[in-house]
N, C-alpha and C positions, 0 to 999 in steps of 0.2 A: 172212275174208279176212284175212291177215298183217296184220301194223302195222309198218311200217320201222323201223328203227333210230331216235331221235330224232338221234344223234349223226352221220348219213349225211346229215341234210338240211344243204341249201345256208343258210348264213348270210347271205347277200347275194344281188343279182342278179349282181353281179359274179360271185360264185364259181359261180353257174349256168353265165356266159357262156366261165366259167375249163372247165369239163368237161363238155362238151359231147358228148367221146367215150362219155361211161357212160349219156346221156339215151337214151330213145326218138326214132323219127322225130318223131313228132309234138311231144311236147315241145320238141325242137331248132329244130322249124317256128314256134313260138308265142314263142322268147326273144326277137325283138325285141318281140311285143307285151307279153310282161312286163317288159322294159327300158321300154316306153312307158309302162306302168301304175305302176310303181315309179316314175318321173321324176313323174307325175302326182299319185301320195300326196303325194309332199313339195314341190307347190308353192305350199301355204298354210298362212297361221300360226294361220286361225281354227280352233280345234276341231271345232266341230259339222259343219262345213262336211268336214272333212279324213275325219273318221267316215262322214261320207255319200259320199264319194269312193270309199273304201276297201271299202264295202260293195257299191257299185254295179261296181268294178274286182273282187273277188271273185268276185260272181255271173257277170261274162262269163267270166273266165277259166277258172272250174269248169263253165264251161254249165249253173248253174245258175238254178233258178226262183227261189227265197228265198237271203237270205243276211241275218244280221246280227253285232253288234260290241257287245258290253258291256264298259262301261271301269268300272273301279276307282279310287277316289282311292286308297285305302291297302290293301294286301290284309288278310282278313279283315272287308273292310267291305260293306255293300251295293251292287250297282253301282249307281255317279253317273249313266250315261248309258247309255243302250240305242238303237241305230238299227237300223232294218229295213231290208232292200232286197225289193221284191216283193208285200210285203203291202200291200193297201188301204187306204186311212184309216180307212172305216168298220169294217173287221174289225178293226183295231187299236185302234178305241176300243169295241169290242166285246168286244174280250180285258181290255181295261182294264189293269189295273197288272201294270208289267214285271218277268221274273224280278228275282230277288234276287240271283243268284249265288252261292247256299251251296248249293243243292239241284241234285239231277239231273245230267244231263249237262254243263250247263251249269258248275256248279259243282266238277265232277271238271276239267274241262280248267284250270281256275284254280288250286286246289287240288293237283293229281297234276302237273302242267305238264306233260303228253305229247299228243300228237295223239290224236286216237277217229276212227275209220273205221268205220262201219255201214252193213249193207247194208238191215237192218231195225231201227231204233233202237229201236222198243217190246219186243223181244225183250232189251234189254239191262237186266241188274238195277238198272244206275244211271238208267233212264228214270222221271221222276217224274210222269209223264202231262201231257196236253197240259189246258191250260182254257179254259173252257167258251168256245164260238167260234172256237179254233184251227183255223189247217185243217189237216188233214190230211197229214202228212209220214211220207216212209219214209226212202228213204238220207239219210246224214248224214256230214260230214266236219267236223270241226273243230279248231283248232289253236291252243295260247295264244299271246296277244300279248305278247311280252319284248322288252327293251332290258338287254343286260348282265345285271345279277342281279334287274332290276326286272320284276314283272309288272304290267300294264296292264290283261287282260283275255282275252277270248278273241272269234276270230273263226271264223264256219263257215259253212258251206253247205249247204243240202236241197232235195234233190229235182232230181236231173237231169233235163233235159229229155228224154233218150231212155230215162229211164224205168231204166237199168243203176246198176251203183254208181259210186260215185267211183273213179278207178284211181289209179295210182301218181304221173301225170304232176299229177295235179289236186293231189293232196298234196305235191308238192315247189312247185306256182305258190303254191300256199295255204303255205306256209312259208315263203316266199322275204317273198312277200306282207306276212305276219305281221310277219316282221322288218323291212320296210321301213316299216309300219304304228309299230312299235315306235317305231323312231327318230322317228318325223313327230309322232307321237302326244306323245312328252316334250317336241321342242321346241313344238309348238304348246300344250304345258300350259305350258310355260316363260313363254313370250310371253303369253299369256290371264293366267297369275298375275302377273306384271308388270302389265298393265293392269289387271286387279282390283285390285292394290292401289294403283293411281294412281287409280282411280276412288275406292275409299273414303278415300282422302286428301283429296281434291278434296271430298267429302263430307262430313266432317268439317272441313275449314277453311268449306263455306258454313253448317255449322251454327253454328260459336265465332262467324262475322261476324254471324250472324242473332241468336244472343242477346245480342250484348254492343253490339249498336248501338242499344240505347237505345231501340227502337221498341216496340211493342205486345207484352206477354210471350205472349199465346195468338196470335199469329202466329209469333212464334218460334220455340215448341213444334209448328207445324205444318209447320213449315221442317223439324224434328228429324223428326218422322213421313213426311213424302214423300222425304226423303233417305233413311231408310233402306227404305221400300217398293221406292223405284226402286233401290238399291246392290246390293241380297239377292235383285233381283226377284221379289218378293213381291206377296200379292194385294193389302194393307194395310199401313200402318204405324200404329202406337197406340205414344200415349204417356201413360202413365198415371203419377198423383202420389199420395201418401198423402193419403187420406180424412182429416176429420176426427175421425168416429166409427170409424177404423179400416179396415183395407182399404187396395184401390189404386182411384181414380177415373180412367176414362177422359177425358183432357181435349184430347185432339187426336189426328183419324183422319184417314189420306189414304188415298183409294181413287179408283176411276174413279167412284164412286155415292156421293149421300150417304148416310154414314151415321146409323141411329138411336141407336147405341152412345153418343153424347158425351153422359156425365153420368153413364153407368151406373158404379156401383159394384160394386167385386169385393169378397165378402164377407172377412176375415181368417179364417174357417175354411176357405179355399182352400188345398189343401196348396203347390199352383202360389205363390199369393201369401206363404205363410209362408215358402216359401224362397227370393224375389226380395226380402223385407225384411231376411232373413238374410243378403243378397250373395251369393245364390248364383244359378247360371245354370240354367236349363231348355231341355231341349232333346227334342221331342216327336216322332215320327216321324209319327204321324193323331192330331189337335187332336179328332178327331168321335168318336174310341173311346177314347182315352185317360183312366181314373179320374181323375186328379186333377184335371181340369177340371171344374166341378160349374155352370157356366152353358153356357144353351144358344147363346152367342154363337160357341163353340168347334165349332158343330154342321157349320159350312159348310168348316173347313179342313183343310189334311194337316197336312204337314210344319210345324214351327212352333217359331221360336228366343222365348225369352221372357229379357229380359235385364236385371239392377238396372243402376240410373244409379248408379255407385259411387263415392263419391271421399272420398278420407282418412278413411276407418271408417264413413264416413256414406252411408246409401242416400237417395236424392233424389227416387226413383221407378223406372218400368221401363218398359222399351220391350219391344212385345211386334212379333213379323216374321210371321204365317202365310203360306204358301202354300195354293193350292185344294188341295182333295182329288184325291187321282191324281199328284199332281207331283212331281216328282224331290226328295228328300231333300237337305237341306243338307250341302255337303261339310264336311270338316277344317276346309278352308281357308278356305271361309265362314263357320263359326262362330268361327275366329281373328279374321278381319276385324272381324266384326259386334261381339265382345266387346270389341276396342280400339275402334269406332267409338262404343260406348255409354260407355266410360271417358272418352274426347275430349269426348262429351255432357254427360256429369256433370261433368267438370271444367270446362267452358263454362257449365253450368250453375250450378255454385256460384258463379263468377266473376260472371253475371248479376245472381244473389242478393245478393252482396256491393255491386254497382253499385247496385242497386236500394234496397238497404237505406242505402247514402250519399247516395242523392237522396232517398230518402222524409225521412233524416234532416236534409236542408237546407228540404225544405217544412215540417217541423215546426218549424225556427229561423225561418220566414219567415212563418210562423202566430202563433208567439209574438211576432213585432217588430211584427205589424201587429194582433194584439190588444193591446200594450202601447199602442201609437199610439192605436188607438181609443179606450183606458179614458184612457190619462191627456191627448191633445190633444182628439179629438173631442167624447167626452163633457164635458169640461169645458168647451168652446165653445159647446157647444148648451146645457149648463146656463147658461153667463154670458150666451147668447142670452135666454132663456128670463127670467131675472131680470128684464132690461134690456127685455123686451116688459109682465111684471108692472109695473115703474115706470111703463112709459106711459099701463098701462092706469089707473092710478092716477091721474095726472094729467088724463086726458083728460075732458073732461065731455059727449063725445059716443056715445049711446048703441051708437050701429050700429059705431062704432071700437072701443069697448069688447067689443065681444061678438065682434067681429072678431080683434081682440087675442089673446080668452082662448080663440077654437077653434086658435090658432097655437099657442099655448101648449101646448092640448091635444095637436096634433100634434106639436110636440117629445117633451114626457113617453112617448106612443107610441113614436117616434123612437130615444129613449135607451134604453127598454125593446127594443127589437127589435136596436138595437148589441146591449145587453149578452148578448142569448140569441145572437148572431154570437159575442161573443165567448168565451162559456160554449164554443159549439161548436168553435170554433179551437184553443182549449185541453183538449179532449176526448182523450183515445185513443181508438183503435177500440176496443180490448176493454171499456172500460165502457159502450159504447152496447147500449142491446138489440141481440135480432139481428131485429126485426121489418121489412120489407122497407122500410117507410115509414122506419124510421129510418137504415136503409142507400142509399137514395137520396137523405137528407138528406145525410149524411155523406157522397156523393159531390159532391152539389150544393156542402157548405161546401169539398171540396178541390180543386173546379175553381175554387173563388172565386179564389183565390189568382194563380195563373197567368191569370186572364181579367182580372184587376183590378175586377171588380165582383159582387155576389152573382145568378145567377141567377133568373129567378120559376120557382115551382112550381106544381103543381095536382094533388092526388089526387082521383080518381073511384072511390067505392064503397070499403067495406073492404079494399082490397087485402092487409093482414095475413092476415086470414081465408080470403081467395078464391084468392090466389096460391100455391101452392105451391111446394116448396123449389127442385127442378131450374126451375122455370120462374124464380124469384126469382132464384137464383144467376144464371143467365142472361142475364137481365134489368139483374140491376146489372153484366156484364160489357158488357154492350150500353150500356148508358147511359155509362159509362166511357170504351169505346172513341167514342161520338158526342162528348160533350164533348173527350174528348181532341182529336178532328179539328178540335172551335170554336177551341181556344185557340191550338191550331200552325197552323190554314189560314185562319181565316175573317174574323180580325179584326173580329170582331163588337161591338156595344156593348151589344146584348141578345140575351140567350137565355132560352128559355122552354122547362120542361121539364115534361110531362104523363104520370101513369101512370093508363091506365085500365081499371079490373078491372072496368070493366060494357060492355068492348066485345063485340061481334059479328063473327064471321069471317065473308067471305065464302061459304062453306059451311054457315055457319046455328049452328058451334058456339060457346059461350061462352068469349072469351078475354081476354088481358091485352094492353093497346096501350101502347108507349112511342113517344112522339116526342118530339124536340129539335129546336126553330125556333130558328133566330137569324138577323140581318140585315145578317151580313156579305157578303162578296163573293161569295158561290156555288160551284159547282164546276166548273173552267175546263175546257174541252174540251180531251182529252187529258191530264189530269190523273191524279194517281195515285188510284189507287180501292181497292187493298190491303184498308184498312181497312173500306170498305163492300163490299167481296166477304167479308171475314171477317163482318159483322154476317147477312150474308145466308146464309151455309153455318152460322152459329150457330143461326138462325131455323129455318132447314130443317130442320136435325137435330130437331127438337123437332116437325115440321109446320106452321112457322108460315111467314111471309115478311118480309122487310123492303125498304124500298123509298125513295127521296127525291125532294124534290121542292122549289118555291118556298120562299122562306122569307118571312120580317115585315116586310123593308125595306121603301122605296119602291120602288112600282113591281114588288114581288113578289121584290125583292134578297134575298139570303141562300139559306139552306138549310133544308129541312124534313124529317129523317130520321125515318120511321117503321118499328117494328121490331113485330111480332104474333106472338104464339105461342096456342097451347089452353090454357085450366085444365085 
């Protein structure tokens, strides 16, 4: 069948109506329908809905069983969107991955920029074959979608209902529709790009606010992960920070289901980790098959963006944003916006780190002041009191009184030793302490003593240093820090008891470690904020454990007891 000269094709519906004398009676009769179709194509600004209307309209005008439209973000790239009409959902799922727009007849429409009309597409040398599960089709009519010098993709119909080949009338109408579609897609794309930029800016503001709010650092990182996931329309959002032993550690995961990957360390020999630590972005088309990913975590994902959190030439961490397998790839615009988001998050992370350093310095200064006061005032007064008691003991002639005073003097000596131990702990830098779990727990308790105004009581059950692994121990310390923070910020307690039990047995019979932090404060009011408690539960669930709260140790069960447990 001869192909009409593309130069003769009408440029718009108005051109069509202006040259009715040269058109067939059938096409002339359908001009009102064509005008209505072009009007409906341009009635919306949401891109995906616009593409669906174009497909439906093309099939209706050409009397075709099937229609499809493929859109490219930039010429030479894969299709960023592919919409079909007439293909059942179960058939589309069976076909699997959509065409890439580079090969076959669809690629020719974009690359050659001319219409293609075939009575039997399987006889054309450009035909690349049907994928498994694809319906059999014979007749084909396709046109490129263009607006001025820009190519947006291709529009095509297949299988005319009466079984005949598509005629000149169908070609004219499809060309007009493609021209209007190009204009509509251009408008929708500009509108969607503006909305997308606005969403990413709002997300950056939310991340900056969370990181600089002075709240829990883990919760702030979870906000980064959740915003990245939402904005990129990804399956999960993951934040990674440099691990002490090298590589990157997963410190925050945002997804619809709890993730077991929290705390996992991606080793430094991973090519992706090496690139991220050099400050390079990594974009993958399919995580499950890309050889640069060496862990099993990537098997379930498809398109993937891995972005360094880089500020001032320093890499603070990385952001991982994967989509499910078979999902559409990230467009160039999405990659650019995500890169800017990561840079903004890195800057906020750096500012938050400086803010925490200032707060930590203030805490150290308070600890030094308290240590000096304990040494110069409290110990001296206790020592003087002991001398006075010993003098009274010598003057008394009553044996019972002498014995009682002697016991009191002994208690004062023990108290002085305990205060000196506390002074040493207050003056000790974290790097000077051994890395055992017991020592880390004591360090957190001593740190909490400053804002609390008193030293929490503590108890260890079982050999915690030898039984509790590094991952469970690190998360236990984070949970203890969160629980103690909740106490001194909200509870108004006068007594706190911390228990670490490495001999605990979980409800399912597994051996575990259980942390309890009990206070006699005001308790948790109805309707109060529970973000910290949710964070504790999320951290425990990621390790196969649980966390909950109950009555405290005050009068009439006042206060709160937080329990956090995970398997060993």
